[in-house]
C-alpha positions as CSV (number, residue, x, y, z in Angstrom):
1,P,-0.1,0.0,0.1
2,P,1.2,3.6,-0.7
3,A,2.9,5.5,2.3
4,A,0.5,7.6,4.6
5,A,1.2,11.5,3.6
6,A,3.0,13.2,6.3
7,P,0.6,15.3,8.4
8,P,0.8,18.9,7.7
9,A,3.2,20.9,9.7
10,A,1.8,22.8,12.5
11,A,1.6,26.7,11.7
12,A,4.1,28.8,13.8
13,P,2.6,31.0,16.3
14,P,2.7,34.7,15.1
15,A,6.0,36.6,16.2
16,T,5.3,39.0,19.1
17,A,7.3,41.9,19.8
18,A,9.6,41.5,22.6
19,P,8.3,43.6,25.6
20,P,10.3,46.5,26.3
21,R,13.0,46.1,28.8
22,L,14.2,49.5,29.3
23,L,12.5,53.0,29.9
24,L,13.7,54.2,26.6
25,D,12.4,51.1,24.9
26,L,8.5,52.6,26.2
27,P,6.8,54.6,23.5
28,L,7.2,58.3,24.2
29,D,3.7,59.1,25.5
30,V,3.9,56.3,28.0
31,L,7.5,57.2,29.1
32,A,6.2,60.6,29.9
33,L,3.5,59.4,32.1
34,V,6.3,57.2,33.8
35,L,8.5,60.3,34.3
36,S,5.6,62.9,35.5
37,P,5.5,62.0,39.0
38,L,9.3,62.5,39.6
39,P,10.3,65.8,41.3
40,P,11.1,68.7,39.2
41,N,14.9,68.7,40.1
42,E,15.0,65.1,39.2
43,L,13.3,65.8,35.7
44,A,15.9,68.4,35.4
45,N,18.7,66.1,36.2
46,L,17.2,63.5,33.4
47,G,17.3,66.5,31.1
48,R,20.7,67.6,32.0
49,V,22.7,64.2,32.1
50,S,21.0,62.0,29.6
51,R,20.9,62.8,25.9
52,A,18.5,59.9,25.7
53,F,15.9,61.6,27.6
54,H,16.5,64.9,25.9
55,R,15.7,63.6,22.3
56,G,12.6,62.5,20.4
57,P,12.5,59.5,18.1
58,P,14.0,59.5,14.7
59,P,11.8,61.4,12.0
60,Q,12.7,64.6,10.6
61,Q,10.5,66.8,13.0
62,P,10.5,64.7,16.2
63,P,7.9,65.3,18.8
64,P,9.4,67.0,22.2
65,P,11.7,64.9,24.2
66,A,10.2,62.7,27.2
67,V,11.3,65.0,29.8
68,E,9.5,68.1,28.0
69,L,6.4,66.0,27.8
70,A,6.5,65.1,31.2
71,L,6.5,68.4,32.5
72,R,4.1,69.6,30.0
73,L,1.8,66.7,31.7
74,R,2.3,68.0,34.9
75,A,1.7,71.6,33.9
76,E,-1.8,70.1,32.3
77,E,-2.7,68.4,35.8
78,R,-2.1,72.0,37.7
79,G,-4.6,73.5,35.2
80,E,-1.8,75.9,33.3
81,A,-2.5,77.3,30.1
82,L,1.0,77.0,28.4
83,P,1.8,79.6,25.7
84,A,1.9,78.4,22.1
85,H,5.5,79.5,21.4
86,L,8.2,79.6,23.6
87,P,8.7,83.1,25.4
88,P,11.0,85.4,24.5
89,G,14.3,85.1,26.3
90,E,13.9,81.4,27.2
91,R,16.5,79.3,25.4
92,S,14.4,76.0,25.5
93,W,11.1,74.5,26.6
94,L,12.8,72.6,29.4
95,Q,14.0,75.7,30.9
96,H,10.9,77.5,30.7
97,L,8.8,74.5,32.2
98,L,11.1,74.0,35.0
99,A,10.7,77.6,35.8
100,L,7.0,77.2,35.9
101,E,7.2,74.5,38.0
102,A,8.9,76.9,40.4
103,L,6.0,79.3,40.0
104,G,2.9,76.6,40.0
105,D,3.1,75.7,44.0
106,G,0.1,77.6,44.3
107,S,1.9,80.5,46.4
108,G,1.2,84.1,44.8
109,A,-2.1,83.1,43.4
110,L,-4.0,85.6,45.4
111,D,-3.1,88.5,47.6
112,G,-4.7,91.7,49.1
113,G,-3.6,95.3,50.1
114,A,-5.7,97.7,52.6
115,F,-8.6,98.1,50.2
116,F,-8.6,95.7,47.5
117,S,-8.1,92.2,46.3
118,C,-6.3,90.4,43.4
119,F,-6.6,86.8,42.0
120,V,-5.0,84.8,39.6
121,S,-7.1,82.3,37.9
122,P,-5.6,78.6,36.8
123,E,-5.6,80.3,32.9
124,G,-3.3,83.2,34.2
125,E,-5.8,86.0,34.4
126,L,-5.2,88.6,36.8
127,L,-8.8,89.9,38.4
128,T,-9.1,92.6,40.9
129,C,-11.9,93.8,43.1
130,G,-12.3,96.5,46.2
131,D,-11.6,100.2,46.4
132,D,-9.9,101.6,43.6
133,H,-8.4,104.6,45.6
134,A,-5.6,104.5,48.4
135,G,-8.0,106.5,50.8
136,L,-5.3,109.5,50.8
137,L,-6.9,113.2,50.4
138,E,-5.8,116.0,48.4
139,V,-5.6,119.4,49.8
140,D,-9.0,120.4,48.8
141,G,-10.3,116.9,50.3
142,A,-11.0,115.0,47.1
143,E,-10.2,111.5,47.1
144,W,-6.9,110.7,45.0
145,P,-7.9,107.9,42.6
146,S,-4.3,105.7,42.7
147,G,-5.4,102.6,40.5
148,L,-5.3,100.2,43.0
149,L,-7.2,97.7,40.9
150,G,-5.4,98.2,37.8
151,Q,-8.5,99.1,35.9
152,G,-7.7,102.4,34.6
153,G,-9.1,104.5,37.2
154,G,-12.8,104.3,35.6
155,E,-14.7,102.8,38.6
156,P,-14.2,103.9,42.3
157,Q,-15.3,100.4,43.4
158,V,-15.5,97.2,42.1
159,W,-17.8,94.7,44.0
160,V,-16.9,91.3,42.2
161,P,-13.4,90.0,41.0
162,T,-13.0,91.6,37.5
163,P,-10.3,90.7,35.0
164,V,-7.6,93.4,34.6
165,K,-7.7,94.2,30.8
166,P,-4.3,95.3,30.2
167,L,-2.7,92.0,31.3
168,Q,-5.2,90.0,29.5
169,G,-3.0,87.5,27.5
170,A,-0.1,88.0,29.4
171,C,-0.7,84.7,31.5
172,V,-0.2,86.2,34.9
173,H,1.7,83.5,37.3
174,A,1.5,85.3,40.5
175,V,0.7,88.4,42.2
176,A,2.1,90.5,45.4
177,C,0.4,93.2,47.1
178,G,1.5,96.1,49.4
179,E,-0.6,98.5,51.2
180,Q,-1.5,100.5,48.1
181,H,0.3,98.9,45.0
182,T,0.3,95.6,43.3
183,L,3.3,93.5,41.4
184,A,2.0,91.1,38.8
185,L,4.5,88.6,37.5
186,T,4.1,86.7,34.0
187,A,5.1,83.4,32.9
188,A,7.8,85.1,30.8
189,G,9.4,86.5,33.6
190,A,8.0,90.1,33.2
191,V,7.0,92.2,36.1
192,Y,4.2,94.8,36.0
193,S,3.4,97.2,38.8
194,F,0.4,99.4,39.2
195,G,-1.7,101.4,42.1
196,G,0.1,104.0,44.5
197,G,3.5,105.3,43.8
198,R,4.3,106.3,47.4
199,R,8.0,106.2,48.2
200,G,8.9,104.7,44.7
201,A,7.2,101.4,45.5
202,L,6.1,100.8,42.0
203,G,9.8,101.0,40.5
204,H,9.0,103.5,37.9
205,G,11.5,105.8,39.1
206,G,9.3,108.3,40.7
207,T,6.4,108.3,43.2
208,S,3.3,108.9,40.5
209,D,0.3,106.4,40.9
210,V,-0.1,104.2,37.8
211,L,-4.1,103.6,37.0
212,S,-3.2,100.5,34.9
213,P,-0.2,97.7,34.8
214,R,2.9,98.8,33.4
215,R,6.2,97.2,33.0
216,I,8.8,97.9,35.1
217,D,11.6,99.4,32.6
218,G,14.4,98.6,34.9
219,L,13.7,94.7,35.0
220,A,13.3,94.7,31.2
221,S,16.5,92.4,30.9
222,V,15.6,90.4,33.8
223,R,13.2,87.2,33.9
224,A,11.7,87.1,37.4
225,A,11.0,84.1,39.2
226,S,8.7,85.5,42.3
227,V,7.7,88.7,43.5
228,A,6.7,90.0,47.0
229,A,5.7,93.2,48.4
230,G,5.8,95.3,51.8
231,A,3.8,98.4,52.7
232,Y,5.6,100.8,50.4
233,H,8.4,98.6,48.9
234,S,8.7,95.7,46.5
235,L,11.1,92.9,46.1
236,V,11.9,90.7,42.8
237,V,13.8,87.5,42.9
238,S,15.3,86.7,39.3
239,R,15.5,83.2,37.7
240,D,19.3,83.3,38.1
241,G,19.0,84.0,41.7
242,G,19.6,87.7,41.8
243,L,17.2,90.0,44.3
244,F,16.2,93.6,43.1
245,T,14.4,95.8,45.8
246,F,13.0,99.1,45.3
247,G,10.6,101.7,47.2
248,S,10.8,102.7,51.0
249,D,14.1,102.0,52.9
250,E,12.9,103.9,56.0
251,H,13.7,101.2,58.3
252,G,16.4,99.4,56.0
253,Q,13.8,96.9,54.4
254,L,15.7,97.5,51.0
255,G,18.7,95.3,52.4
């Protein structure tokens, strides 16, 4: 009898990709999720010491590197609205996002003076309410409008938090109030001031009141990291660790 035909060979199982064994084998978006819980200082170290974490995949226009994506995820979780383009003066998105981490701890989101209050929304909008005058009197007894609310002096009182229109789109990150003046810090590190100019607290080289936010020209080349205000003096810390003070030095408070 003829020999029996050999049984057909069993089909080989479909090849499966080997599971990733290293962090860098993970898809970029997954790697960013893994990295995002790390403290900012550790993310900064990864970005500095490891070129592998500082690069995207091979295409001609690679997506952002993993560390940058992780920082963007953290900003999104904080409800921060990131600018579409890298702000002027910043060398990289990594540097900018790490600076925002330093600003994003919730401090500076609201403050108040003698007659007014200031708030910063999660979207970076500055809102103010209260009295728009400092309670000072001219010789004829009329109230002195000093622009405490930064609203241009149009309304003597504002009863509900109202956006400060001159700063809309500036992405404010922190605010600091003295008794009669306010400092506003933007995401790009610019510092604006408004309100009572008594004793030079606004940093504009004089003592005149300023009704709407005005950028401080003396700090135009400085990228600020934080701001603070006393009764009639102001302090600004730059991102490179410099300290700037101006206003009343009656008790040596300017250092």
